[in-house]
C-alpha positions in Angstrom: 0.2 -0.3 0.3 1.1 3.5 -0.5 1.0 4.2 3.1 3.8 1.9 4.2 6.8 4.2 3.4 5.7 6.9 6.2 7.3 6.8 8.7 5.5 8.0 12.4 5.2 11.0 14.2 8.7 11.5 16.8 7.9 10.9 20.2 9.0 14.3 21.3 6.2 15.6 19.0 3.5 13.1 21.2 5.7 14.1 24.6 4.9 17.4 24.3 1.3 17.3 24.2 1.5 15.7 27.9 1.4 19.5 29.5 -2.2 20.7 27.5 -5.5 20.6 28.4 -7.7 18.1 27.0 -9.4 20.3 24.1 -5.7 20.9 21.8 -5.9 19.3 18.4 -3.3 17.0 18.9 -5.5 15.2 21.3 -8.4 15.2 19.3 -7.2 13.8 15.6 -5.8 10.6 15.2 -2.0 10.5 15.0 0.4 8.0 13.3 3.3 7.0 15.8 5.3 3.3 16.7 3.0 2.3 19.2 -0.3 2.9 17.2 0.7 2.1 13.9 -1.3 3.9 11.1 -5.0 5.2 12.2 -7.8 3.8 10.5 -8.4 6.4 8.0 -12.8 5.3 8.0 -14.4 9.1 8.0 -11.1 10.7 7.8 -11.7 14.0 6.1 -8.2 15.6 6.0 -5.0 14.1 6.6 -1.8 15.6 7.6 2.0 14.9 5.7 5.6 16.4 6.9 8.1 16.0 3.8 11.5 17.2 4.1 12.4 16.6 -0.1 14.5 19.7 -1.0 17.3 18.1 -3.6 15.1 20.6 -6.6 14.7 23.3 -4.7 16.3 26.2 -6.5 17.4 28.4 -3.4 18.9 25.7 -1.3 18.5 26.1 2.7 18.5 23.6 6.0 15.6 21.2 5.9 12.8 22.5 7.9 11.9 20.4 10.8 7.8 19.1 10.7 8.5 18.4 14.6 8.5 22.4 14.9 5.0 22.8 13.8 3.9 20.1 14.9 4.7 21.6 18.8 2.9 24.4 17.5 -0.4 23.3 16.0 -0.9 20.4 18.3 -1.4 22.8 21.3 -4.2 24.8 19.2 -7.9 24.7 20.1 -9.7 23.4 17.1 -12.6 25.3 15.6 -16.8 23.9 15.5 -15.6 21.2 13.3 -17.5 18.5 12.9 -15.0 15.9 11.0 -12.0 14.0 11.3 -8.2 14.8 11.1 -4.8 12.4 10.9 -1.8 13.1 10.7 0.2 10.7 8.9 3.5 11.3 10.0 6.5 12.0 7.5 7.4 10.5 4.1 11.0 10.2 3.5 13.6 11.6 1.0 13.9 8.6 -1.6 17.2 7.3 -2.9 16.4 10.4 -5.4 13.8 13.3 -5.7 12.2 11.4 -8.1 11.5 8.2 -5.8 10.0 10.7 -3.6 7.9 11.9 -6.6 6.3 8.9 -7.4 5.6 7.8 -3.2 4.0 10.9 -3.4 1.8 10.9 -6.4 1.0 7.9 -5.3 -0.2 8.3 -1.4 -2.0 11.6 -2.8 -3.3 9.3 -5.4 -5.0 6.9 -2.6 -6.0 9.2 -0.4 -8.2 11.1 -2.9 -9.5 8.0 -3.9 -10.7 8.0 -0.3 -12.5 11.4 -0.3 -9.5 12.3 2.1 -8.2 15.6 1.1 -3.8 15.5 1.8 -2.0 18.4 3.5 1.2 18.5 2.3 4.0 20.0 4.4 7.5 21.6 3.4 9.7 20.7 0.8 10.2 22.3 -1.9 7.7 24.3 -4.7 8.5 21.8 -7.1 6.3 18.7 -4.9 3.5 20.2 -7.0 4.2 18.4 -10.1 3.5 15.0 -8.3 0.7 16.1 -6.9 -0.4 16.6 -10.9 0.8 13.7 -11.4 -1.9 11.9 -9.3 -4.5 13.3 -11.6 -3.1 12.3 -14.9 -3.3 9.0 -13.5 -7.1 9.4 -13.4 -7.0 11.5 -17.1 -8.8 14.3 -14.5 -8.3 18.4 -15.9 -6.4 20.2 -13.1 -6.4 24.1 -11.8 -3.6 24.5 -10.1 -3.2 27.8 -8.2 0.3 28.7 -6.3 0.6 31.4 -4.2 3.9 32.6 -4.9 6.1 36.1 -5.7 7.7 34.6 -8.9 5.7 32.1 -11.8 8.3 29.3 -11.6 8.5 28.8 -15.3 11.8 27.2 -16.6 15.3 28.7 -15.5 18.0 28.0 -18.4 18.7 24.2 -18.7 16.9 23.5 -15.5 13.5 21.3 -16.5 12.3 20.7 -13.1 13.1 22.8 -9.9 11.4 24.3 -7.3 11.7 27.3 -9.7 11.2 25.6 -13.0 8.1 23.1 -11.9 5.9 24.6 -14.3 8.1 24.1 -17.7 7.4 20.1 -16.5 3.7 20.2 -16.3 3.2 22.1 -19.3 5.0 19.3 -21.2 4.1 16.2 -20.0 2.1 14.5 -22.5 -0.5 13.6 -22.4 -1.1 16.9 -20.6 -4.5 17.3 -18.1 -3.4 21.2 -17.4 -6.7 23.2 -17.6 -5.4 26.3 -15.6 -2.9 27.6 -14.0 -3.5 30.3 -11.6 0.1 32.9 -9.7 -1.4 34.5 -6.8 0.8 37.6 -5.8 3.8 37.6 -8.2 6.1 40.5 -8.0 7.3 41.9 -11.7 10.8 42.9 -10.3 11.3 39.1 -9.9 10.0 37.6 -13.2 11.3 37.6 -16.6 9.5 39.3 -19.9 9.3 36.2 -21.1 7.9 34.3 -18.4 4.8 37.5 -18.8 4.8 36.8 -22.3 4.4 32.9 -21.5 1.8 33.6 -19.5 -0.1 35.6 -21.6 0.7 33.2 -24.5 -1.0 30.2 -22.5 -4.4 32.5 -21.3 -2.9 31.6 -17.6 -4.0 33.6 -15.3 -2.0 36.0 -12.6 -2.8 38.7 -10.0 0.2 41.3 -8.2 0.7 41.3 -5.2 -0.5 44.9 -4.9 -3.8 43.9 -6.1 -3.9 41.1 -3.6 -2.8 42.8 -0.6 -5.0 46.5 -1.5 -8.4 43.7 -1.6 -7.7 39.8 -0.6 -10.9 38.6 -1.6 -10.5 39.1 -5.6 -8.4 36.1 -5.4 -11.4 33.8 -3.0 -13.1 32.8 -7.3 -9.1 31.9 -8.4 -8.7 29.5 -5.3 -12.9 28.3 -5.5 -12.0 26.9 -9.2 -8.8 24.7 -8.0 -7.9 20.9 -7.4 -4.0 21.8 -6.0 -2.9 25.0 -4.7 0.7 25.3 -3.5 1.6 28.2 -1.3 4.8 28.9 -1.7 6.4 30.6 1.7 8.7 33.1 0.3 6.1 35.3 -0.9 5.7 36.0 2.7 7.2 39.5 3.7 10.2 39.3 6.2 7.8 40.4 9.2 5.9 37.7 8.6 9.0 35.5 9.4 11.0 37.5 11.8 14.1 36.9 9.7 16.6 39.1 8.4 16.6 37.3 5.2 13.6 38.2 4.1 11.9 39.5 1.5 11.5 43.6 1.9 8.5 43.3 0.4 5.6 40.5 0.3 2.2 38.6 1.6 1.8 40.1 5.3 0.3 37.3 8.2 -3.3 37.7 7.7 -3.0 37.8 4.8 -1.3 34.3 4.3 -4.2 33.2 7.0 -6.9 35.0 4.5 -6.1 33.0 1.0 -5.4 29.8 3.2 -9.3 30.3 4.5 -10.3 30.5 1.2 -8.8 27.7 0.2 -10.2 25.7 2.5 -13.3 26.3 1.9 -12.8 25.5 -2.0 -15.0 22.7 -2.7 -13.0 21.4 -6.0 -10.0 21.6 -3.7 -8.2 18.0 -3.9 -4.9 18.8 -2.1 -3.0 21.7 -0.6 0.5 21.9 0.2 2.8 24.4 2.0 6.4 24.6 0.6 9.8 26.1 0.8 9.3 26.5 4.6 11.8 29.3 6.6 12.5 28.0 10.1 12.1 30.2 12.8 9.9 30.3 16.2 7.4 32.8 14.8 7.0 31.3 11.2 5.9 27.8 12.9 4.0 29.2 14.9 2.5 31.3 12.0 2.3 27.9 10.1 0.5 26.7 12.7 -2.4 29.1 12.5 -1.8 28.9 8.2 -3.1 25.1 8.8 -5.5 26.5 11.4 -7.3 28.6 8.9 -6.9 25.9 6.1 -9.1 23.9 8.1 -11.7 26.1 9.5 -12.6 27.1 5.8 -13.2 23.4 5.4 -15.4 23.2 7.8 -17.2 26.0 5.9 -17.3 24.5 2.9 -21.1 25.4 1.4 -20.9 22.1 -1.2 -22.0 24.4 -4.2 -19.6 21.3 -6.6 -20.6 20.8 -8.8 -22.6 23.5 -9.2 -26.4 23.2 -9.7 -28.0 26.5 -10.7 -31.7 25.1 -10.9 -31.8 25.2 -7.1 -30.8 27.8 -4.7 -29.2 30.4 -7.5 -30.6 33.9 -8.4 -30.1 34.2 -12.2 -29.2 37.6 -13.9 -29.1 38.4 -17.6 -26.8 41.5 -18.0 -27.0 43.0 -21.9 -24.1 44.7 -23.0 -23.1 46.1 -26.2 -22.7 43.1 -28.3 -23.9 39.9 -26.4 -25.7 38.7 -23.1 -24.1 37.7 -20.1 -25.9 35.4 -17.4 -24.6 35.6 -13.3 -26.0 33.6 -11.1 -25.8 34.1 -7.3 -26.0 31.7 -4.3 -28.8 32.5 -2.0 -26.8 30.2 0.3 -22.8 32.2 -0.2 -23.7 34.5 -2.0 -21.0 34.0 -4.1 -20.6 34.7 -7.5 -20.5 32.6 -11.2 -20.6 33.7 -14.6 -21.8 31.6 -17.5 -18.9 30.7 -20.4 -19.9 29.0 -23.3 -17.5 27.1 -24.9 -18.3 26.9 -28.6 -18.0 24.2 -30.9 -15.6 26.3 -33.3 -13.5 26.9 -30.2 -9.9 24.3 -30.0 -11.0 23.2 -26.5 -10.9 20.9 -23.8 -14.4 21.3 -23.2 -17.0 22.2 -26.4 -19.2 22.5 -23.1 -21.0 25.6 -21.2 -19.3 25.9 -17.9 -19.9 28.2 -15.0 -17.2 30.7 -14.2 -16.6 31.8 -10.6 -16.6 35.3 -10.9 -17.0 38.3 -7.5 -19.7 40.9 -7.3 -17.8 43.4 -8.8 -17.5 41.5 -12.2 -21.1 41.5 -12.4 -21.3 45.4 -12.1 -18.5 45.8 -14.3 -20.9 43.9 -17.0 -23.6 45.9 -16.0 -21.8 49.3 -17.2 -20.8 47.4 -20.3 -17.3 46.2 -19.0 -16.7 43.1 -20.2 -14.6 41.0 -16.8 -11.2 40.3 -17.4 -12.0 36.5 -16.1 -14.5 36.1 -19.0 -11.9 37.5 -21.3 -9.2 34.8 -20.4 -11.5 31.8 -20.3 -12.6 32.1 -23.9 -9.3 32.5 -24.9 -8.4 29.6 -23.4 -11.6 27.4 -24.3 
């Protein structure tokens, strides 16, 4: 079985719970220990897995110790969560990075088949690639969202690394990537060729300033994702309390808000947090990021697939040269835009689909302005 490669949570992490009250998370989840073995996954909804694979990282750093994360996470108090969480320990490095990729891909596939959402903690950002591979095996189209200050396309001769894994995904055949979205990029860290490629492939990207001005604009992109990865190099230095950090970046409050939006997404199957710095402040922040993700998961609206025949209000907007149809959920108040992929377009779906959008997109259409997300979806097909 694919879980046989995992190793149990360290005794030091377990012993840290002895002085904690009974209500804390660590005393209310099923933990893979040396003594008890792998928990019974029946009824489990979320599984935490630690990784340490950094051999393909573009920015070599010391290996992050998931022990430090667990000590901080276990002592937090859970929200009003009515589902089971398990900690499946750590995935040790294989003989090669490719061996680690294979094991992680198998684990993600196995857990998804059990309807369990894996939370992958640690390692480098290229681990998105084996997560994507787990969908290839089921021939499922995939939306990937990366919260990162860079795009992670190929850099010179490197085909796959923490800064180039997206090139490998794009070139893989058969290809099941439907869309890629970057949230939080910083223009001075991006080569013009990468910006041109984003535009050519009709991928989505939101600059850091836009997200810091209004974090809610990221929600529709996260709502439509199957895989979401957070690269912690996106954080500003105050969030890590390390002098080697970035002068500009996402702050602690915004990264937690993005994690909550990610958890709310009904489509999301895999969540990962990568490129982890090691400081006491960051360990606490990482624990809170995962807490907010799980809190978001507990607030899911069960609106995917979207069935507009019941519980949705339909709005038809007449623009100068077309009509647009919007739907608003009566349950969550979220918005969707109907997009028709006509048969003459060279597209992957050739169907009418619903695109997550914002209330502002609806207001823009009412003012005869075509929403940016609609243009991207039509070009992407």
